[in-house]
C-alpha positions in Angstrom: 58.6 -40.2 89.6 56.7 -40.2 86.4 58.8 -39.7 83.2 58.9 -36.3 81.6 56.7 -36.5 78.5 58.7 -33.7 76.8 61.8 -34.9 75.1 64.7 -32.5 75.6 66.1 -30.7 72.6 69.2 -32.4 71.2 71.6 -29.6 70.7 74.0 -31.8 68.7 71.3 -32.9 66.3 70.2 -29.2 65.9 73.8 -28.2 65.1 74.2 -31.1 62.7 71.0 -30.1 60.9 72.2 -26.5 60.6 75.5 -27.6 59.2 73.7 -29.8 56.6 71.6 -26.8 55.6 74.7 -24.6 55.2 76.5 -27.3 53.1 73.5 -27.9 50.9 72.9 -24.1 50.3 76.6 -23.4 49.6 77.0 -26.4 47.2 73.7 -25.9 45.3 74.2 -22.1 45.0 77.8 -22.4 43.9 76.9 -25.0 41.2 74.1 -22.8 39.9 76.2 -19.6 39.5 78.0 -20.6 36.3 75.0 -21.7 34.2 73.0 -18.7 35.4 75.9 -16.3 34.5 76.0 -17.9 31.0 72.2 -17.6 30.5 72.3 -13.9 31.4 75.4 -13.3 29.2 74.0 -15.1 26.1 70.6 -13.3 26.5 72.5 -10.0 26.6 74.5 -10.9 23.5 71.4 -11.9 21.6 69.8 -8.6 22.5 72.8 -6.6 21.3 73.0 -8.6 18.0 69.3 -9.0 17.2 67.6 -6.0 18.6 67.1 -4.4 15.2 65.6 -7.6 13.7 63.2 -8.8 16.5 59.7 -7.6 17.1 58.6 -6.1 20.4 57.2 -9.4 21.8 60.5 -11.3 21.0 62.5 -8.5 22.5 60.4 -8.6 25.7 60.9 -12.3 26.0 64.7 -11.9 25.7 64.8 -9.2 28.2 62.7 -11.3 30.5 65.2 -14.2 30.2 68.1 -11.9 31.0 66.3 -10.3 34.0 65.2 -13.6 35.5 68.7 -15.0 35.1 70.1 -12.0 36.8 67.6 -12.2 39.6 68.4 -15.9 40.1 72.1 -15.0 40.3 71.3 -12.6 43.0 69.3 -15.2 44.9 72.1 -17.8 44.6 74.6 -15.3 45.9 72.3 -14.6 48.8 72.0 -18.3 49.5 75.8 -18.6 49.5 76.2 -15.7 51.9 73.4 -17.2 54.0 75.4 -20.4 54.3 78.3 -18.2 55.4 76.4 -16.3 58.1 73.9 -13.8 56.7 72.6 -13.1 53.2 73.5 -9.9 51.3 70.6 -7.5 51.5 69.9 -4.9 48.8 66.9 -2.7 49.8 64.9 -0.7 47.2 61.5 0.8 46.8 59.0 -1.4 44.8 55.4 -2.1 44.3 54.4 -5.1 46.4 51.3 -5.8 44.3 53.3 -6.0 41.1 55.7 -8.4 42.8 53.0 -10.7 44.0 51.2 -10.8 40.6 54.5 -11.6 38.8 55.2 -14.5 41.2 51.6 -15.7 40.8 51.9 -15.8 37.1 55.1 -17.8 37.2 53.7 -20.3 39.7 50.5 -21.0 38.0 52.4 -21.7 34.8 54.9 -23.9 36.6 52.5 -25.9 38.7 49.9 -25.9 35.9 46.9 -25.2 38.2 43.5 -24.4 36.7 40.9 -21.9 37.9 43.2 -20.6 40.6 42.5 -17.0 41.7 44.6 -14.4 43.5 43.1 -11.5 45.4 45.5 -8.8 46.5 44.1 -6.1 48.8 45.8 -2.9 49.9 49.3 -3.9 48.8 51.5 -0.8 49.1 54.9 0.2 47.8 57.5 -0.8 50.4 61.2 -0.6 50.8 63.1 -3.8 51.4 65.0 -6.4 49.3 62.5 -7.5 46.6 64.5 -10.6 45.7 64.6 -12.0 49.3 61.0 -11.1 50.1 59.9 -12.4 46.7 61.5 -15.8 47.4 59.7 -16.0 50.8 56.4 -15.1 49.1 57.0 -17.6 46.4 57.4 -20.5 48.9 54.2 -19.5 50.7 52.2 -19.0 47.5 53.6 -22.3 46.0 52.5 -24.2 49.1 49.0 -22.7 48.9 48.7 -24.0 45.3 50.4 -27.4 46.0 48.3 -28.2 49.1 45.0 -27.2 47.6 41.6 -28.8 48.3 39.1 -30.1 45.8 37.9 -26.6 45.3 39.7 -24.2 42.9 42.6 -22.6 44.7 42.0 -19.1 46.1 44.8 -17.1 47.6 44.4 -13.7 49.2 47.3 -11.4 50.1 46.8 -8.3 52.2 49.1 -5.9 53.9 48.6 -3.4 56.7 50.8 -1.1 58.7 50.9 -1.7 62.5 53.2 0.6 64.4 56.7 0.2 63.0 56.0 -2.9 61.0 54.2 -4.1 57.8 52.1 -7.3 58.3 51.6 -9.2 55.0 49.1 -12.0 55.3 48.8 -14.9 52.8 45.5 -16.8 53.1 44.3 -19.9 51.1 41.4 -22.2 51.0 43.5 -25.4 51.0 43.4 -28.5 53.0 44.9 -27.0 56.1 47.8 -28.3 58.2 47.2 -31.1 60.7 47.8 -29.8 64.2 50.3 -32.6 64.7 52.5 -31.2 61.9 52.2 -27.4 62.6 55.2 -27.3 64.9 57.4 -28.9 62.2 56.6 -26.9 59.1 59.6 -24.6 59.5 61.9 -27.5 60.2 64.7 -28.1 57.7 64.5 -31.1 55.4 60.9 -31.9 56.5 57.9 -31.8 54.1 54.2 -31.8 54.9 52.9 -35.3 53.9 50.7 -35.4 50.8 49.8 -38.3 48.6 51.3 -37.9 45.1 53.4 -34.8 46.1 56.6 -34.3 44.2 59.6 -35.0 46.5 61.7 -32.0 47.4 64.4 -30.9 49.8 62.0 -29.6 52.4 63.9 -26.2 52.7 61.3 -23.8 51.3 59.9 -22.5 54.6 63.2 -22.8 56.3 65.0 -20.5 53.8 61.9 -18.2 53.7 62.2 -17.7 57.4 66.0 -17.1 57.2 65.7 -14.5 54.5 63.0 -12.7 56.3 65.1 -12.7 59.5 67.9 -11.1 57.4 65.4 -8.4 56.5 64.6 -7.8 60.2 61.3 -9.7 60.0 59.8 -13.1 60.5 57.0 -15.4 59.4 54.6 -17.5 61.3 51.6 -19.7 60.8 48.7 -17.6 62.1 45.8 -20.0 61.5 45.2 -23.4 59.9 42.2 -25.7 59.8 40.1 -27.6 57.2 39.0 -24.3 55.7 42.6 -23.2 54.8 45.7 -21.6 56.2 47.0 -18.1 56.9 50.6 -17.2 57.2 51.8 -13.8 58.4 55.0 -12.0 57.4 56.2 -9.2 59.6 58.6 -6.7 58.1 60.0 -3.5 59.6 59.1 -0.3 57.9 62.2 1.3 56.5 
């Protein structure tokens, strides 16, 4: 009898990997809570004490610091609850286009990419948890910028309603994902190989998938070749 070419799934290894993820998320999130709480608190104190002496641009910067710290607090709490079973979900109505443009502005500053362009077509107002969806979008958009080709990065985000779901598609003109790696991209602690890439935990797409599952949705790689990649997020319509 010829050997079976398909290696059976090691349930013990899978369980150990999931436990490692939970320990990592719980520890990292817990350690971040205190500094984030202090950042938000001091920003609020500065606003109270200096509001009459600061100009509009300075006030906006302080408010932004406070809002971002509070958002990060929410995300770390969600990560801790994810480690315990399921993240806390706080749905609200928001403008998807405004969310994607905010994330894009933050990423292009952080990654310091030049000549990158974002096209957002038909992005509606939707009702879900903006922090959790924003984190998933952030990972996908960050990957599009990180794994870019020699051409200036171009990212297109579209959304359309199909039946009882929204389908949000994120397309790029990057290097694409080798077919040999496409089955592993959502695997915890695994990163797509790239020369000169900054080492990371390899949990971006894993946590994105888990957060979207908590929202009742999912994410999949719809297409990838040398012309770029396209990921699709499915979210139920509230």
